[in-house]
SERO-4910 file (N, C-alpha, C, O; in steps of 0.05 Angstrom, whole numbers):
BEGIN
 pado doro    nc1    nc2    nc3   cac1   cac2   cac3    cc1    cc2    cc3    oc1    oc2    oc3
  Met    A    377  -2845   -129    372  -2815   -125    413  -2811   -131    434  -2822   -135
  Ala    A    396  -2779   -127    414  -2752   -131    428  -2750   -112    412  -2745    -94
  Ala    A    464  -2750    -96    462  -2751    -74    460  -2720    -67    450  -2714    -46
  Ser    A    470  -2697    -85    463  -2655    -75    439  -2677    -63    448  -2693    -46
  Glu    A    410  -2680    -70    395  -2681    -74    382  -2697    -40    359  -2696    -32
  Gln    A    402  -2709    -28    383  -2731      0    397  -2722     18    420  -2716     11
  Ala    A    392  -2718     43    388  -2700     56    403  -2730     83    413  -2725    105
  Glu    A    402  -2741     78    405  -2773     98    406  -2798     93    400  -2803     70
  Ile    A    411  -2814    103    414  -2847     90    416  -2858    103    438  -2853    113
  Leu    A    401  -2880    118    396  -2897    131    392  -2935    111    377  -2945     95
  His    A    418  -2944    127    408  -2976    114    408  -2991    141    424  -2988    160
  Ser    A    380  -3014    138    383  -3018    156    385  -3051    147    387  -3058    123
  Ala    A    383  -3063    160    392  -3098    161    365  -3124    170    358  -3126    193
  Ala    A    358  -3136    156    342  -3151    165    340  -3176    170    316  -3181    163
  Arg    A    358  -3211    183    364  -3230    191    325  -3244    179    307  -3239    194
  Asp    A    319  -3258    158    291  -3281    152    304  -3310    150    324  -3323    145
  Ala    A    270  -3312    160    286  -3349    171    290  -3361    148    278  -3382    144
  Gly    A    300  -3355    136    314  -3369    115    350  -3366    118    366  -3367    100
  Gly    A    354  -3362    139    379  -3343    135    395  -3319    127    413  -3307    138
  Cys    A    378  -3317    101    382  -3288     84    388  -3266     89    385  -3267    114
  Thr    A    398  -3237     83    394  -3215     81    381  -3192     74    397  -3177     63
  Met    A    360  -3182     76    350  -3160     75    372  -3127     70    389  -3118     85
  Phe    A    362  -3117     48    375  -3088     54    348  -3067     46    337  -3059     26
  Phe    A    346  -3063     70    334  -3037     61    340  -3005     49    345  -2995     70
  Val    A    342  -2988     33    355  -2969     28    335  -2950     41    313  -2962     40
  Val    A    330  -2926     53    309  -2904     75    333  -2878     67    357  -2880     72
  Gly    A    318  -2855     55    338  -2825     60    304  -2815     56    281  -2824     56
  Ile    A    322  -2788     54    300  -2762     49    321  -2754     26    345  -2755     23
  Arg    A    294  -2744      8    299  -2720    -22    274  -2709    -18    251  -2714    -11
  Thr    A    296  -2681    -29    283  -2663    -31    282  -2657    -63    297  -2663    -81
  Ile    A    252  -2641    -59    243  -2653    -93    240  -2629   -105    218  -2620    -98
  Arg    A    253  -2610   -121    247  -2572   -117    239  -2575   -148    239  -2592   -166
  Ser    A    231  -2542   -143    201  -2535   -174    214  -2512   -172    224  -2504   -151
  Ala    A    215  -2494   -205    217  -2476   -205    192  -2466   -205    172  -2472   -217
  Ile    A    202  -2436   -176    173  -2415   -179    169  -2391   -194    148  -2379   -195
  Gly    A    193  -2385   -208    199  -2361   -209    229  -2353   -224    241  -2372   -235
  Asp    A    242  -2327   -226    260  -2321   -246    269  -2287   -249    255  -2267   -245
  Gly    A    302  -2288   -257    288  -2258   -251    332  -2246   -259    347  -2260   -272
  Glu    A    338  -2219   -246    371  -2224   -251    368  -2218   -212    352  -2213   -194
  Phe    A    406  -2226   -219    409  -2215   -204    438  -2214   -204    450  -2217   -225
  His    A    456  -2209   -172    484  -2208   -170    494  -2234   -158    489  -2237   -135
  Cys    A    509  -2254   -171    514  -2277   -174    547  -2277   -153    570  -2277   -160
  Pro    A    530  -2278   -117    573  -2286   -116    584  -2292   -112    601  -2287    -95
  Ala    A    583  -2312   -131    606  -2335   -144    607  -2327   -167    627  -2313   -165
  Cys    A    597  -2324   -193    596  -2304   -214    616  -2278   -210    638  -2276   -220
  Gly    A    602  -2259   -192    609  -2235   -199    597  -2218   -212    598  -2194   -211
  Gly    A    582  -2234   -226    574  -2209   -233    526  -2211   -233    510  -2224   -219
  Asp    A    523  -2190   -260    505  -2189   -265    492  -2220   -272    510  -2233   -283
  Arg    A    459  -2237   -267    456  -2252   -289    443  -2271   -279    452  -2279   -257
  Arg    A    426  -2280   -285    396  -2296   -287    401  -2319   -268    421  -2333   -269
  Phe    A    371  -2322   -243    372  -2342   -223    344  -2352   -240    329  -2341   -256
  Arg    A    348  -2382   -225    321  -2388   -220    319  -2397   -193    336  -2410   -180
  Lys    A    297  -2389   -188    285  -2391   -151    265  -2417   -145    242  -2417   -152
  Gly    A    272  -2429   -138    249  -2455   -132    242  -2459   -110    250  -2442    -94
  Gly    A    230  -2478   -101    216  -2474    -79    228  -2513    -76    247  -2520    -89
  Gly    A    208  -2536    -53    222  -2552    -49    198  -2567    -24    185  -2554     -8
  Arg    A    198  -2589    -26    188  -2612     -6    199  -2637      2    200  -2654    -16
  Arg    A    208  -2642     22    211  -2654     28    200  -2699     24    176  -2705     23
  Arg    A    210  -2710     23    195  -2736     22    215  -2751     35    238  -2743     33
  Leu    A    209  -2771     47    213  -2798     56    209  -2821     17    190  -2826      1
  Val    A    238  -2829     19    240  -2853     -3    260  -2879      6    281  -2883     18
  Val    A    236  -2896     -9    261  -2924     -6    261  -2933    -26    242  -2928    -41
  Phe    A    282  -2950    -35    288  -2959    -57    289  -2937    -78    293  -2949    -99
  Gly    A    287  -2914    -81    290  -2893    -97    267  -2888   -107    265  -2885   -131
  Val    A    249  -2887    -93    206  -2882    -90    193  -2855    -85    172  -2864    -74
  Ala    A    191  -2838    -84    187  -2828    -65    161  -2832    -60    141  -2834    -74
  Leu    A    167  -2833    -28    141  -2843    -10    121  -2816     -2    103  -2807    -16
  Ile    A    128  -2808     21    125  -2800     47    130  -2762     38    150  -2748     36
  Pro    A    112  -2759     37    108  -2731     39    124  -2715     65    105  -2714     80
  Leu    A    140  -2706     77    157  -2697    109    159  -2656    109    173  -2640    121
  Gly    A    135  -2656     87    135  -2632     95    160  -2595     68    177  -2600     52
  Arg    A    153  -2573     73    165  -2560     57    203  -2551     57    214  -2538     75
  Ala    A    216  -2561     34    239  -2548     44    239  -2523     43    217  -2510     42
  Gly    A    259  -2512     43    269  -2469     44    269  -2472     22    266  -2494     12
  Ser    A    274  -2445      8    263  -2443    -17    294  -2423    -30    302  -2404    -17
  Gly    A    303  -2428    -47    331  -2418    -60    339  -2409    -96    331  -2417   -118
  Ile    A    356  -2392    -91    351  -2393   -130    390  -2403   -134    410  -2403   -120
  Glu    A    384  -2408   -155    413  -2426   -168    405  -2401   -196    385  -2390   -206
  Cys    A    441  -2402   -201    447  -2383   -216    445  -2397   -253    447  -2420   -261
  Ala    A    440  -2376   -265    436  -2391   -292    468  -2414   -307    475  -2436   -318
  Val    A    480  -2380   -295    519  -2392   -313    515  -2409   -297    501  -2429   -302
  Cys    A    527  -2405   -272    552  -2420   -246    532  -2452   -249    535  -2473   -260
  Cys    A    507  -2437   -229    495  -2465   -220    499  -2472   -198    491  -2490   -184
  Thr    A    519  -2449   -195    518  -2447   -164    497  -2437   -137    494  -2412   -134
  Arg    A    485  -2453   -120    451  -2439   -108    461  -2433    -92    484  -2439    -88
  His    A    444  -2415    -73    449  -2389    -55    417  -2389    -53    398  -2394    -69
  Asp    A    419  -2374    -11    399  -2370    -11    385  -2344     -9    401  -2326     -4
  Val    A    353  -2334    -11    343  -2320    -33    354  -2293    -12    353  -2271    -23
  Ser    A    363  -2294     10    384  -2262     29    402  -2256     -5    419  -2240      0
  Ala    A    403  -2262    -25    415  -2264    -54    410  -2234    -60    427  -2215    -61
  Leu    A    384  -2234    -65    376  -2219    -71    370  -2189    -71    365  -2174    -90
  Glu    A    373  -2181    -37    385  -2163    -26    399  -2151    -43    386  -2141    -62
  Thr    A    423  -2149    -43    449  -2149    -64    437  -2136    -91    421  -2149   -105
  Pro    A    447  -2104   -102    425  -2089   -124    451  -2106   -150    475  -2111   -151
  Thr    A    433  -2109   -162    457  -2112   -184    466  -2090   -198    454  -2069   -200
  Ala    A    493  -2097   -210    504  -2080   -220    486  -2051   -238    491  -2027   -232
  Arg    A    464  -2059   -260    453  -2037   -268    435  -2023   -257    432  -1999   -260
  Ala    A    413  -2048   -232    401  -2028   -210    420  -2012   -190    408  -2000   -172
  Leu    A    457  -2013   -191    458  -1988   -180    472  -1964   -195    478  -1940   -192
  Thr    A    474  -1979   -207    472  -1959   -227    449  -1929   -235    450  -1906   -245
  Leu    A    432  -1944   -227    408  -1925   -227    401  -1904   -210    392  -1881   -211
  Leu    A    413  -1932   -182    404  -1915   -156    422  -1889   -155    414  -1867   -147
  Leu    A    459  -1894   -165    475  -1882   -158    460  -1845   -174    459  -1823   -163
  Arg    A    453  -1854   -201    432  -1827   -218    425  -1810   -207    431  -1787   -203
  Glu    A    401  -1837   -198    367  -1801   -179    386  -1800   -163    384  -1776   -158
  Ala    A    410  -1810   -144    419  -1786   -128    434  -1766   -130    438  -1744   -119
  Val    A    444  -1780   -148    471  -1749   -158    444  -1729   -170    443  -1706   -160
  Arg    A    426  -1734   -186    398  -1721   -201    399  -1713   -174    413  -1694   -168
  Ala    A    376  -1731   -148    370  -1695   -126    377  -1698   -123    376  -1722   -125
  Leu    A    407  -1689   -112    415  -1671   -102    428  -1651   -119    439  -1634   -106
  Val    A    429  -1650   -137    446  -1628   -157    407  -1613   -153    404  -1591   -142
  Val    A    377  -1630   -164    369  -1609   -161    360  -1589   -134    350  -1566   -134
  Ala    A    367  -1607   -114    381  -1597    -85    382  -1568    -87    365  -1550    -86
  Val    A    418  -1571    -91    439  -1549   -101    419  -1528   -122    415  -1506   -111
  Val    A    411  -1529   -142    394  -1511   -155    371  -1497   -139    365  -1475   -130
  Ala    A    362  -1518   -142    340  -1495   -123    347  -1483    -89    331  -1470    -75
  Ala    A    366  -1489    -83    370  -1467    -63    379  -1434    -74    377  -1415    -59
  Val    A    388  -1431   -103    394  -1417    -97    385  -1399   -134    399  -1385   -148
  Glu    A    349  -1411   -136    332  -1395   -153    327  -1363   -160    320  -1352   -181
  Asp    A    332  -1352   -135    330  -1339   -127    349  -1301   -138    347  -1277   -137
  Glu    A    362  -1321   -144    397  -1308   -143    403  -1317   -185    414  -1338   -192
  Pro    A    393  -1292   -209    404  -1295   -231    428  -1301   -240    433  -1318   -258
  Gln    A    445  -1286   -225    477  -1295   -232    487  -1320   -230    498  -1331   -249
  Ala    A    486  -1328   -216    502  -1355   -198    480  -1380   -214    487  -1402   -224
  Ala    A    450  -1368   -212    429  -1392   -212    446  -1407   -243    453  -1430   -249
  Glu    A    445  -1385   -254    457  -1400   -293    471  -1424   -287    465  -1448   -285
  Ala    A    496  -1408   -282    519  -1428   -287    515  -1445   -264    524  -1465   -274
  Val    A    507  -1452   -238    502  -1482   -224    484  -1487   -245    493  -1506   -258
  Arg    A    457  -1478   -257    446  -1509   -277    455  -1512   -298    444  -1528   -313
  Glu    A    472  -1502   -304    501  -1516   -325    502  -1527   -317    488  -1547   -321
  Ala    A    524  -1523   -293    542  -1540   -280    528  -1579   -264    541  -1599   -260
  Ala    A    495  -1572   -259    474  -1587   -265    463  -1601   -272    456  -1620   -258
  Val    A    456  -1597   -306    453  -1614   -331    473  -1637   -341    471  -1659   -351
  Gln    A    496  -1615   -333    521  -1629   -347    527  -1659   -325    541  -1678   -333
  Ala    A    516  -1659   -302    541  -1675   -278    510  -1699   -277    510  -1723   -271
  Val    A    487  -1680   -286    461  -1714   -290    473  -1733   -311    474  -1757   -313
  Arg    A    483  -1705   -329    487  -1729   -366    507  -1748   -357    508  -1771   -364
  Ala    A    527  -1729   -335    556  -1758   -345    550  -1779   -311    566  -1796   -302
  Ala    A    530  -1774   -303    515  -1790   -281    489  -1827   -296    475  -1845   -288
  Gly    A    504  -1812   -324    483  -1842   -344    456  -1827   -357    442  -1837   -374
  Met    A    455  -1809   -348    424  -1788   -368    432  -1763   -389    433  -1738   -386
  Pro    A    439  -1784   -415    452  -1763   -436    436  -1747   -449    444  -1726   -457
  Ser    A    401  -1756   -454    380  -1729   -446    372  -1720   -435    351  -1710   -443
  Tyr    A    380  -1717   -408    385  -1683   -387    383  -1662   -408    391  -1662   -431
  Asp    A    367  -1642   -392    369  -1612   -408    373  -1597   -379    381  -1601   -356
  Ala    A    361  -1575   -398    348  -1551   -375    324  -1556   -371    316  -1555   -347
  Cys    A    305  -1564   -391    274  -1565   -391    267  -1588   -358    256  -1583   -336
  Thr    A    278  -1609   -368    279  -1625   -346    288  -1612   -327    268  -1604   -314
  Leu    A    317  -1602   -311    318  -1589   -291    305  -1571   -286    309  -1562   -264
  Ala    A    293  -1563   -296    277  -1541   -294    246  -1546   -280    233  -1528   -270
  Ala    A    238  -1574   -280    217  -1594   -287    224  -1598   -254    212  -1595   -232
  Asp    A    252  -1607   -264    249  -1627   -230    251  -1610   -199    243  -1617   -177
  Val    A    267  -1583   -208    267  -1555   -187    239  -1559   -183    238  -1576   -165
  Gly    A    211  -1552   -190    192  -1537   -191    183  -1558   -180    163  -1551   -168
  Ala    A    186  -1584   -176    172  -1621   -175    192  -1620   -138    180  -1630   -119
  His    A    216  -1609   -133    226  -1611   -117    218  -1608    -84    205  -1589    -75
  Ala    A    230  -1636    -66    220  -1633    -39    241  -1653    -25    246  -1676    -31
  Ala    A    252  -1632     -1    268  -1648     16    275  -1677     20    298  -1685     25
  Gln    A    252  -1696     16    240  -1713     28    249  -1738      5    252  -1762     10
  Asp    A    252  -1720    -26    258  -1735    -51    300  -1739    -54    311  -1749    -74
  Thr    A    311  -1733    -35    334  -1729    -22    335  -1749    -10    341  -1772    -18
  Ala    A    329  -1743      8    342  -1756     42    330  -1788     29    344  -1806     39
  Trp    A    316  -1797     16    310  -1830      3    327  -1828    -18    346  -1844    -16
  Ala    A    326  -1817    -34    353  -1819    -57    384  -1818    -40    399  -1833    -53
  Leu    A    393  -1812    -25    412  -1816     -8    413  -1846     -2    425  -1865    -12
  Ala    A    391  -1841     22    388  -1857     40    378  -1894     15    375  -1916     26
  Arg    A    375  -1890     -6    378  -1922    -20    408  -1926    -29    415  -1950    -34
  Ile    A    425  -1907    -32    446  -1917    -47    463  -1919    -23    480  -1937    -20
  Ala    A    460  -1904    -10    476  -1899     22    484  -1928     15    496  -1930     -6
  Pro    A    478  -1953     31    489  -1980     49    509  -1998     25    521  -2018     32
  His    A    509  -1982    -12    528  -1991    -25    550  -1982    -25    570  -1995    -21
  Leu    A    550  -1963    -29    568  -1941    -36    602  -1948    -10    597  -1945     14
  Ala    A    615  -1951    -12    643  -1942      0    651  -1910      6    641  -1890     -4
  Val    A    673  -1913     25    672  -1881     35    678  -1861     16    669  -1839     11
  Ala    A    699  -1877      4    704  -1861    -21    674  -1848    -49    674  -1826    -61
  Gly    A    648  -1876    -52    646  -1872    -71    621  -1851    -59    607  -1834    -72
  Arg    A    620  -1857    -31    611  -1821    -17    605  -1802    -21    587  -1788    -31
  Glu    A    641  -1800     -7    650  -1768    -13    656  -1756    -46    668  -1735    -52
  His    A    646  -1773    -63    648  -1775    -88    626  -1753    -89    625  -1729    -88
  Leu    A    609  -1775    -90    569  -1760    -90    575  -1723    -72    573  -1700    -80
  Val    A    581  -1735    -49    580  -1696    -44    598  -1687    -69    593  -1666    -81
  Gly    A    616  -1701    -76    642  -1670    -93    629  -1670   -110    635  -1647   -119
  Val    A    613  -1678   -125    594  -1671   -142    573  -1652   -138    573  -1634   -155
  Ala    A    558  -1652   -123    537  -1640   -114    557  -1610   -103    549  -1587   -100
  Ala    A    583  -1620    -98    603  -1589    -80    615  -1576   -111    618  -1552   -116
  Arg    A    619  -1593   -124    620  -1572   -154    614  -1563   -164    624  -1545   -176
  Val    A    580  -1578   -164    549  -1546   -194    553  -1525   -165    552  -1500   -168
  Ala    A    556  -1535   -140    549  -1505   -118    566  -1488   -128    559  -1466   -137
  Leu    A    599  -1499   -128    611  -1476   -139    618  -1460   -163    629  -1439   -168
  Ala    A    603  -1482   -177    603  -1470   -213    584  -1437   -206    579  -1422   -224
  Gly    A    575  -1430   -180    559  -1401   -177    573  -1383   -172    568  -1359   -171
  Gly    A    601  -1397   -165    624  -1379   -154    639  -1373   -123    661  -1367   -114
  Ala    A    615  -1380   -113    619  -1394    -85    601  -1404    -68    577  -1397    -71
  Tyr    A    608  -1421    -48    594  -1428    -34    568  -1416    -19    572  -1407      4
  Asp    A    535  -1417    -32    523  -1405    -12    511  -1423     14    507  -1447     14
  Pro    A    507  -1402     38    494  -1420     61    478  -1441     57    485  -1459     72
  Ala    A    457  -1447     41    447  -1459     34    457  -1475     37    457  -1492     54
  His    A    473  -1472     11    487  -1494      1    506  -1515     17    515  -1536      9
  Arg    A    508  -1505     38    522  -1518     57    516  -1544     78    528  -1565     84
  Val    A    484  -1526     90    471  -1534     98    460  -1571     80    463  -1595     85
  Ile    A    448  -1555     58    454  -1583     41    460  -1608     38    449  -1629     38
  Leu    A    502  -1592     35    518  -1625     39    530  -1625     56    551  -1638     58
  Tyr    A    517  -1602     83    530  -1626    110    491  -1649    119    485  -1668    134
  His    A    477  -1632    101    459  -1656    107    451  -1690     85    435  -1708     88
  Ala    A    472  -1685     64    474  -1705     41    495  -1722     60    491  -1745     66
  Gly    A    521  -1704     71    534  -1718     80    522  -1745    119    529  -1768    126
  Asp    A    509  -1732    127    485  -1742    155    480  -1769    141    486  -1791    152
  Arg    A    466  -1765    110    458  -1787    101    465  -1807     91    453  -1828     89
  Leu    A    490  -1799     82    503  -1821     75    531  -1823     81    549  -1827     66
  Gly    A    531  -1820    112    537  -1834    144    561  -1823    134    580  -1837    127
  Leu    A    562  -1793    132    599  -1780    132    604  -1754    148    592  -1733    145
  Gly    A    624  -1761    166    622  -1737    199    633  -1714    180    645  -1712    159
  Arg    A    621  -1698    201    617  -1665    197    650  -1669    190    646  -1666    166
  Ala    A    672  -1673    191    713  -1674    181    698  -1681    159    677  -1669    159
  Arg    A    700  -1696    139    697  -1714    121    679  -1694     93    686  -1693     70
  Val    A    654  -1680    106    637  -1665     86    663  -1639     84    671  -1635     61
  Asp    A    674  -1625    104    694  -1616    106    717  -1608     91    724  -1588     79
  His    A    729  -1632     97    752  -1642     73    746  -1643     38    761  -1632     22
  Val    A    719  -1659     28    710  -1656     11    699  -1623     -4    699  -1621    -28
  Leu    A    691  -1605     12    688  -1573     10    707  -1560     -6    707  -1546    -27
  Ala    A    729  -1573     20    759  -1549     14    772  -1555     -5    792  -1541     -7
  Gly    A    769  -1581    -33    779  -1578    -39    762  -1606    -79    772  -1623    -93
  Pro    A    733  -1594    -77    724  -1618    -94    736  -1620   -123    730  -1639   -137
***
């Protein structure tokens, strides 16, 4: 009976009529079975790893033989590299790959909002559009171009930007949140100066990212 699987061991002794002592080894064993796998950020390894998810059932064990079922055991996950077991709540932490995608979509949604705000100003709009395309490419989407940007602007909705920022905000430090606002601020400044509509967008972005007005003003003063 594996020590890691045994929750409790009881030893009892009873003397029979002949004076002999008989020992009974009784315990509770958790028998686990795999119920899925995938990729997660392993807290022990500190990187993206494959995991195995398993569930279990507790059984009363006598002399190493599992006999009476005692109910279900909690499910958990095991890192395929270091074999460390974790609670399933570890899956709530996004992988590095997922974080990259979330950040890319946040940049994309935010700069699209900036472009949409100056679409009726032809001279400023061209420079802002070019800066927006470069910002999205730098965020990890090298195939992004003016045609894709135009399609994004045509489909733009304020709630899309708010949703993208809300998804990434819990996973960014303050410096990362300021950087995200700074990316959008540089796109806005490509037109020569902040449009009043841009300030509204950037302040709203700061609110969604949990930044105070003072921090957003600091970013806007020198992006």
